[in-house]
C-alpha positions as CSV (number, residue, x, y, z in Angstrom):
1,X,142.8,49.8,188.0
2,X,141.2,48.0,185.1
3,X,140.7,51.2,183.1
4,X,144.3,52.2,183.6
5,X,145.6,48.8,182.4
6,X,143.3,48.9,179.4
7,X,144.7,52.3,178.3
8,X,148.3,51.0,178.8
9,X,147.4,47.9,176.8
10,X,145.9,50.1,174.0
11,X,149.1,52.1,173.7
12,X,151.1,48.9,173.7
13,X,148.9,47.4,171.0
14,X,149.2,50.5,168.8
15,X,153.0,50.5,169.0
16,X,153.2,46.8,168.3
17,X,150.8,47.0,165.3
18,X,152.7,49.9,163.8
19,X,156.1,48.5,164.2
20,X,154.9,45.0,163.4
21,X,153.4,46.2,160.2
22,X,156.6,47.9,159.1
23,X,158.8,45.0,160.0
24,X,157.2,41.7,159.3
25,X,157.2,41.5,155.6
26,X,160.1,41.0,153.2
27,X,159.8,40.4,149.5
28,X,161.6,38.0,147.2
29,X,160.9,38.0,143.5
30,X,157.7,39.9,144.2
31,X,156.4,37.2,146.6
32,X,155.6,38.0,150.2
33,X,157.8,36.1,152.7
34,X,156.3,35.6,156.1
35,X,158.5,34.9,159.2
36,X,159.3,31.1,159.3
37,X,157.5,29.1,162.1
38,X,158.9,26.3,164.1
39,X,157.1,22.9,163.9
40,X,155.5,23.3,167.4
41,X,155.5,27.1,167.5
42,X,152.0,28.5,168.3
43,X,150.5,30.9,165.7
44,X,147.1,32.3,164.8
45,X,146.5,32.8,168.5
46,X,143.1,34.3,169.4
47,X,141.1,34.9,172.6
48,X,137.3,35.0,172.0
49,X,134.2,35.7,173.9
50,X,132.9,32.2,175.0
51,X,130.0,31.9,177.4
52,X,129.9,34.1,180.5
53,X,131.8,37.3,179.7
54,X,132.7,37.9,183.3
55,X,134.3,34.5,184.0
56,X,135.2,32.7,180.8
57,X,137.1,33.0,177.6
58,X,137.9,30.7,174.6
59,X,141.4,30.3,173.2
60,X,142.5,28.9,169.9
61,X,145.9,28.6,168.2
62,X,147.6,26.5,165.5
63,X,150.9,24.6,165.2
64,X,152.4,23.0,162.1
65,X,152.7,19.6,163.6
66,X,150.7,17.8,166.3
67,X,151.8,18.5,169.8
68,X,150.5,18.9,173.4
69,X,147.9,21.5,174.1
70,X,148.7,23.7,177.1
71,X,147.7,27.2,178.4
72,X,148.8,29.3,181.3
73,X,146.6,32.1,182.6
74,X,147.8,34.5,185.3
75,X,146.0,37.1,187.3
76,X,147.3,40.6,188.1
77,X,149.4,39.2,191.0
78,X,151.0,36.6,188.8
79,X,149.1,33.7,190.3
80,X,147.6,30.9,188.2
81,X,144.0,31.6,187.5
82,X,140.9,29.9,186.1
83,X,139.9,26.3,185.4
84,X,141.1,25.0,182.0
85,X,139.2,22.6,179.7
86,X,141.1,21.4,176.7
87,X,140.1,20.2,173.3
88,X,142.7,17.9,171.8
89,X,144.5,19.2,168.7
90,X,143.0,18.3,165.4
91,X,144.4,18.4,161.9
92,X,143.0,21.1,159.7
93,X,144.2,21.9,156.1
94,X,147.8,20.8,156.8
95,X,148.1,22.4,160.3
96,X,146.8,21.5,163.7
97,X,144.4,23.7,165.7
98,X,144.3,23.7,169.5
99,X,141.4,24.9,171.7
100,X,141.2,25.6,175.4
101,X,138.3,27.2,177.4
102,X,139.2,28.9,180.7
103,X,136.4,29.4,183.2
104,X,136.1,30.4,186.9
105,X,137.9,33.7,186.2
106,X,137.1,36.8,188.3
107,X,134.7,39.4,186.9
108,X,136.4,42.7,186.2
109,X,139.8,41.1,186.2
110,X,142.9,41.7,184.0
111,X,144.8,38.6,182.9
112,X,147.8,37.5,180.9
113,X,148.2,34.2,179.2
114,X,150.5,32.1,177.0
115,X,149.8,29.0,175.0
116,X,152.1,26.1,173.8
117,X,153.0,22.5,174.6
118,X,154.5,23.0,178.0
119,X,158.0,23.3,176.6
120,X,157.7,25.8,173.7
121,X,155.4,28.8,174.6
122,X,154.0,31.8,172.8
123,X,154.7,35.3,174.0
124,X,152.2,36.5,176.6
125,X,148.8,37.9,175.6
126,X,146.2,39.7,177.7
127,X,142.5,40.3,178.1
128,X,140.0,41.7,180.6
129,X,136.7,40.3,181.8
130,X,133.4,42.1,182.2
131,X,132.9,43.7,185.6
132,X,129.1,43.6,185.2
133,X,128.5,47.3,185.6
134,X,126.5,49.4,183.1
135,X,129.4,51.3,181.6
136,X,131.7,49.8,179.0
137,X,132.9,50.3,175.4
138,X,134.1,48.3,172.5
139,X,135.3,48.6,168.9
140,X,133.6,47.2,165.8
141,X,135.1,46.6,162.3
142,X,134.2,44.6,159.2
143,X,135.4,43.3,155.9
144,X,139.2,43.2,156.1
145,X,138.8,40.8,153.2
146,X,142.3,40.9,151.9
147,X,144.6,38.6,149.9
148,X,148.1,40.3,149.8
149,X,149.9,41.0,153.1
150,X,150.1,44.7,152.2
151,X,146.3,45.0,152.4
152,X,146.1,43.2,155.7
153,X,148.6,45.6,157.0
154,X,146.6,48.6,155.9
155,X,143.6,47.2,157.7
156,X,145.7,46.7,160.8
157,X,146.6,50.4,160.7
158,X,142.9,51.2,160.8
159,X,142.4,49.0,163.9
160,X,145.5,50.6,165.5
161,X,143.8,54.0,165.0
162,X,140.6,52.6,166.6
163,X,142.6,51.8,169.8
164,X,144.2,55.2,169.8
165,X,140.6,56.7,169.5
166,X,139.1,54.4,172.2
167,X,141.9,53.1,174.5
168,X,139.4,51.9,177.1
169,X,137.8,49.4,174.6
170,X,137.2,46.0,176.3
171,X,136.6,43.9,173.2
172,X,136.5,44.0,169.4
173,X,133.7,42.8,167.2
174,X,134.7,41.8,163.7
175,X,131.6,41.5,161.5
176,X,133.1,39.0,159.1
177,X,135.1,38.5,155.9
178,X,138.5,38.2,157.7
179,X,140.1,37.1,154.4
180,X,139.1,36.9,150.8
181,X,139.3,33.2,150.0
182,X,139.9,31.6,153.5
183,X,143.1,29.9,152.5
184,X,146.1,29.0,154.7
185,X,148.1,31.6,153.0
186,X,145.6,34.4,153.7
187,X,145.0,33.4,157.3
188,X,148.7,33.4,157.8
189,X,148.9,36.9,156.4
190,X,146.0,38.0,158.6
191,X,147.8,36.6,161.6
192,X,151.0,38.3,160.6
193,X,149.3,41.7,160.5
194,X,146.9,41.2,163.4
195,X,148.8,38.9,165.7
196,X,149.2,41.4,168.6
197,X,145.6,42.5,168.5
198,X,144.2,39.0,168.3
199,X,146.0,37.8,171.4
200,X,145.7,41.1,173.4
201,X,142.0,41.8,173.2
202,X,138.9,39.7,173.4
203,X,137.4,39.1,169.9
204,X,133.8,38.7,169.0
205,X,134.0,37.1,165.5
206,X,131.1,37.1,163.1
207,X,131.0,34.7,160.1
208,X,131.1,36.5,156.7
209,X,130.3,34.8,153.4
210,X,134.0,34.7,152.6
211,X,134.5,32.8,155.9
212,X,131.8,30.2,155.4
213,X,130.2,29.8,152.0
214,X,132.2,27.3,149.9
215,X,134.9,27.1,152.6
216,X,133.2,24.9,155.2
217,X,134.4,24.6,158.8
218,X,137.1,27.3,158.4
219,X,135.3,29.8,160.7
220,X,134.6,27.4,163.6
221,X,138.1,26.0,163.4
222,X,139.7,29.4,163.6
223,X,138.1,30.5,166.9
224,X,137.0,28.9,170.1
225,X,133.3,29.9,170.5
226,X,130.4,28.8,172.5
227,X,128.6,26.5,169.9
228,X,126.2,24.9,172.4
229,X,123.2,26.7,170.9
230,X,124.4,27.2,167.3
231,X,121.9,25.7,164.9
232,X,124.9,24.4,162.9
233,X,128.6,25.1,162.6
234,X,129.6,24.2,159.1
235,X,129.5,27.7,157.6
236,X,129.4,29.8,160.7
237,X,128.3,30.0,164.3
238,X,125.4,31.8,166.0
239,X,125.9,32.6,169.7
240,X,125.1,35.2,172.4
241,X,126.4,36.7,175.6
242,X,125.7,39.4,178.2
243,X,128.1,42.2,178.7
244,X,127.3,44.9,181.3
245,X,123.7,45.9,180.9
246,X,123.6,44.7,177.2
247,X,122.6,41.4,175.6
248,X,124.6,40.8,172.4
249,X,123.6,38.2,169.8
250,X,125.9,37.1,166.9
251,X,124.1,35.7,163.8
252,X,125.3,33.6,160.9
253,X,124.0,34.9,157.6
254,X,125.6,32.0,155.7
255,X,122.9,29.8,157.1
256,X,121.2,28.5,153.9
257,X,122.6,31.6,152.0
258,X,121.1,34.0,154.4
259,X,119.2,32.6,157.4
260,X,117.0,29.6,158.2
261,X,113.8,29.8,160.1
262,X,115.5,27.6,162.7
263,X,118.1,30.3,163.4
264,X,115.4,33.0,163.5
265,X,113.5,30.9,166.1
266,X,116.7,30.6,168.1
267,X,117.2,34.4,168.0
268,X,113.7,35.2,169.1
269,X,113.9,32.8,172.1
270,X,117.4,34.2,172.9
271,X,116.3,37.8,172.8
272,X,113.1,37.0,174.8
273,X,115.2,35.3,177.5
274,X,117.0,38.5,178.6
275,X,116.1,41.4,180.8
276,X,119.2,43.4,179.9
277,X,118.6,47.1,179.0
278,X,120.2,46.9,175.6
279,X,119.7,44.4,172.8
280,X,122.3,44.5,170.1
281,X,122.8,42.1,167.2
282,X,125.8,41.6,164.9
283,X,125.7,39.9,161.5
284,X,127.5,40.0,158.2
285,X,124.9,40.7,155.5
286,X,122.7,43.8,155.8
287,X,119.1,44.1,154.9
288,X,119.5,47.9,154.2
289,X,122.2,48.8,151.7
290,X,123.1,50.7,148.5
291,X,126.2,48.6,147.8
292,X,126.7,46.0,145.1
293,X,125.1,43.1,147.0
294,X,121.9,45.0,147.7
295,X,120.4,43.8,144.4
296,X,120.4,40.1,145.3
297,X,117.5,38.3,147.2
298,X,119.5,36.8,150.0
299,X,120.5,39.9,152.0
300,X,117.2,41.7,151.1
301,X,115.2,38.7,152.4
302,X,116.6,39.5,155.8
303,X,114.6,42.8,155.7
304,X,111.4,40.8,155.1
305,X,112.0,38.0,157.6
306,X,114.7,38.6,160.2
307,X,113.7,42.3,160.7
308,X,110.4,41.0,162.0
309,X,112.2,39.2,164.9
310,X,114.1,42.4,165.6
311,X,110.7,44.3,165.7
312,X,109.0,41.8,168.0
313,X,111.9,41.7,170.4
314,X,112.6,45.5,170.5
315,X,116.2,45.2,169.4
316,X,118.0,48.6,169.7
317,X,120.8,48.2,167.3
318,X,121.8,45.9,164.4
319,X,125.3,46.2,163.0
320,X,126.5,44.4,159.8
321,X,129.2,44.4,157.1
322,X,129.3,42.8,153.6
323,X,128.7,45.9,151.4
324,X,131.9,47.8,152.1
325,X,130.4,51.3,152.7
326,X,129.0,53.1,155.8
327,X,125.2,53.5,156.0
328,X,123.0,54.2,159.1
329,X,119.2,54.1,158.9
330,X,116.8,56.0,161.0
331,X,114.9,53.9,163.5
332,X,112.7,51.4,161.6
333,X,109.8,49.1,162.6
334,X,107.8,47.0,160.2
335,X,109.9,48.6,157.4
336,X,108.6,52.0,158.2
337,X,110.1,55.0,160.1
338,X,109.4,54.7,163.8
339,X,111.2,56.5,166.6
340,X,110.8,53.4,168.8
341,X,112.3,51.0,166.1
342,X,115.6,49.5,165.4
343,X,118.6,51.4,164.0
344,X,120.6,49.4,161.3
345,X,124.2,50.2,160.6
346,X,126.2,49.0,157.7
347,X,129.6,49.5,159.3
348,X,132.0,50.3,156.4
349,X,135.1,48.3,155.6
350,X,138.4,48.3,157.6
351,X,140.0,47.0,154.4
352,X,141.0,48.3,151.0
353,X,138.2,46.8,148.9
354,X,135.4,49.4,148.8
355,X,132.1,49.8,147.0
356,X,130.4,52.8,145.4
357,X,126.7,53.5,145.5
358,X,124.5,51.6,143.1
359,X,122.0,54.3,142.1
360,X,119.5,51.8,140.7
361,X,118.9,50.4,144.2
362,X,117.4,53.7,145.5
363,X,113.7,53.7,145.7
364,X,113.2,50.2,144.3
365,X,115.3,48.3,146.8
366,X,115.9,50.9,149.6
367,X,113.7,53.8,150.5
368,X,116.1,56.7,150.7
369,X,113.9,58.3,153.4
370,X,115.3,55.6,155.7
371,X,118.9,56.9,155.3
372,X,120.3,59.0,158.1
373,X,124.0,58.8,157.2
374,X,126.0,57.4,154.4
375,X,129.7,57.5,153.4
376,X,131.5,55.9,150.5
377,X,135.2,55.1,151.2
378,X,136.3,54.4,147.7
379,X,138.9,56.4,145.8
380,X,137.4,58.6,143.1
381,X,134.1,58.8,145.0
382,X,134.2,59.7,148.7
383,X,130.5,60.3,148.5
384,X,128.5,61.1,151.6
385,X,124.8,61.7,152.4
386,X,124.0,65.4,152.8
387,X,120.4,64.9,153.9
388,X,119.0,64.7,150.4
389,X,121.4,62.7,148.2
390,X,124.9,61.2,148.0
391,X,126.4,63.5,145.4
392,X,128.6,65.4,147.8
393,X,132.2,64.2,147.9
394,X,135.2,64.5,150.2
395,X,138.7,63.1,149.7
396,X,138.9,62.8,153.5
397,X,136.5,59.9,153.2
398,X,138.9,57.7,151.3
399,X,140.3,55.2,153.9
400,X,139.6,52.4,156.3
401,X,136.5,52.6,158.6
402,X,136.2,51.6,162.2
403,X,133.4,52.2,164.8
404,X,133.2,52.6,168.5
405,X,130.3,51.9,170.8
406,X,130.1,53.3,174.3
407,X,127.3,52.4,176.8
408,X,126.8,54.4,180.0
409,X,123.6,53.2,181.7
410,X,120.7,54.3,179.5
411,X,122.7,56.0,176.8
412,X,124.3,54.2,173.8
413,X,126.7,56.2,171.6
414,X,127.9,54.9,168.2
415,X,130.7,56.8,166.5
416,X,132.1,56.0,163.0
417,X,135.6,57.1,161.8
418,X,137.7,56.9,158.7
419,X,141.5,56.7,158.8
420,X,142.6,58.5,155.6
421,X,144.7,56.4,153.3
422,X,147.1,59.3,152.4
423,X,147.5,61.2,155.6
424,X,146.7,58.7,158.3
425,X,144.4,61.3,159.9
426,X,141.2,60.1,161.6
427,X,137.9,61.8,160.8
428,X,134.6,61.3,162.7
429,X,132.1,60.7,159.9
430,X,129.0,59.9,162.0
431,X,127.7,60.1,165.6
432,X,124.6,58.4,166.7
433,X,123.3,58.5,170.3
434,X,120.1,57.1,171.9
435,X,118.9,57.3,175.4
436,X,116.3,55.0,177.0
437,X,114.8,54.3,180.3
438,X,116.5,51.3,181.9
439,X,115.0,48.5,183.9
440,X,112.0,48.0,181.6
441,X,112.9,44.8,179.7
442,X,111.5,41.5,181.0
443,X,112.5,38.0,180.2
444,X,109.6,36.1,178.7
445,X,111.4,32.8,177.6
446,X,113.2,30.2,179.6
447,X,114.1,26.7,178.7
448,X,116.0,24.7,176.1
449,X,117.1,26.8,173.1
450,X,119.3,24.1,171.4
451,X,118.6,22.6,168.0
452,X,119.2,18.9,167.2
453,X,120.7,18.0,163.8
454,X,117.4,16.4,162.9
455,X,115.4,19.5,163.7
456,X,117.8,21.7,161.8
457,X,117.7,19.6,158.6
458,X,113.9,19.2,158.9
459,X,113.6,22.9,159.1
460,X,115.5,23.5,155.8
461,X,112.4,22.6,153.8
462,X,110.1,25.4,155.1
463,X,113.1,27.8,155.2
464,X,113.8,27.1,151.5
465,X,110.1,27.6,150.7
466,X,109.9,31.0,152.4
467,X,113.1,32.2,150.7
468,X,111.7,31.0,147.3
469,X,108.4,32.7,147.9
470,X,110.1,36.0,148.6
471,X,112.6,35.6,145.7
472,X,109.9,35.0,143.1
473,X,107.1,36.9,144.6
474,X,108.8,40.1,145.8
475,X,112.4,40.3,144.7
476,X,112.1,39.2,141.1
477,X,109.3,41.6,140.0
478,X,111.3,44.5,141.5
479,X,114.5,43.4,139.8
480,X,112.8,43.1,136.4
481,X,111.1,46.5,136.8
482,X,114.5,48.0,137.7
483,X,116.4,46.1,135.0
484,X,116.4,49.0,132.4
485,X,117.9,51.3,135.0
486,X,120.4,48.6,136.1
487,X,121.6,48.2,132.5
488,X,121.8,52.0,132.1
489,X,124.0,52.4,135.1
490,X,126.1,49.4,134.0
491,X,126.7,50.9,130.6
492,X,127.2,54.5,131.7
493,X,129.0,54.0,135.0
494,X,130.4,50.5,134.7
495,X,128.9,49.4,138.0
496,X,126.5,46.5,138.6
């Protein structure tokens, strides 16, 4: 029953997204005009993973003025379901956010919900809960990072294509950079383009640098997440949950520009506390990239520090965004090829801002022997990895990227697709599948994995020292050695 409902929901979402995209925007004097909202009308509605994936969800929405916080959740029979815990509405940047957490739901259930103040309600949304078996699937995207409504709408078409491709998807992971500048105007445009998706499928949001750095508290105020173990919430949230036979950890790479030792300690304890068959991590910045941010020390530091945690904890898959191209590594351990290592995927961009390869990164910053797949989505390039280099091109690669993940017992399959900008056709650009023996992971940590504010701020000192040592001892010498090539590429190709 749940699979049938999921597929019907997927078709419904695709129709709503397509018609919503074509009908929501009007223009006056070149300015985008969004539909007017009532003073207590709910908007920016989202349902997020929060705690136990089988029994609990987090809801967040906004209103223009302060009003009561109410939610109604119904099961398949139309009966009221779940236990509701409210967070009072709080003012944020001229609007008021509302949060509610609903627990005591049934595993494997399909639910509808609406939010409001008890008098004025939203339209109904929907979601499903984890049934706990070892077969499930989900969608992953990254870097919508738009400013004008038109670009948000193009990204929404990419997500619509994702649901057409994988109608049984149970949730969506967004690896960050929801908007470009995290302003009210941009979040309203994001909501205009993605409203039906956000309230009809559980979201797993990841904080990007455009969601956290320099725009403090926006990310945590936009979603209702489990922050009980997050080392801090000012520029992002780290959290984890189990789904089926997988343990999923979400990281915050805005934490002291990339990641503190405190968050790495949390991650190791978190990964050591599970006996689930699959260990999957999502974050925004990637340690392995040929994009424009691959030349800076923050993301590269992750390959020297965070990757050690992945190695120690036998993480199967790490998925990131940030550099707006698709790249998959071969399995790596200790920064060397190893069939038993971790596969890293830079998941492309669902949006319209796309990066070309920075040739000067090859060799000095990324060993090209590590690359198993690469696709550049940018117009005029469309490069892809042919097994030896990225000089092959295809116009079909110009478009928004989305990814699907399917887990069936001991097999995980990751597929990447591009929806062509011109034709709307969907092309499978990469397939990665791995099979493992299940039932082998053992939990080796139990206990308190929370961090006090005092512990966090005390830990900033050694974290800063480690980042500085890497920056001046490892990154800077490589950057200076590579500088002539960097300047050559900048002069001849106008890329940096």
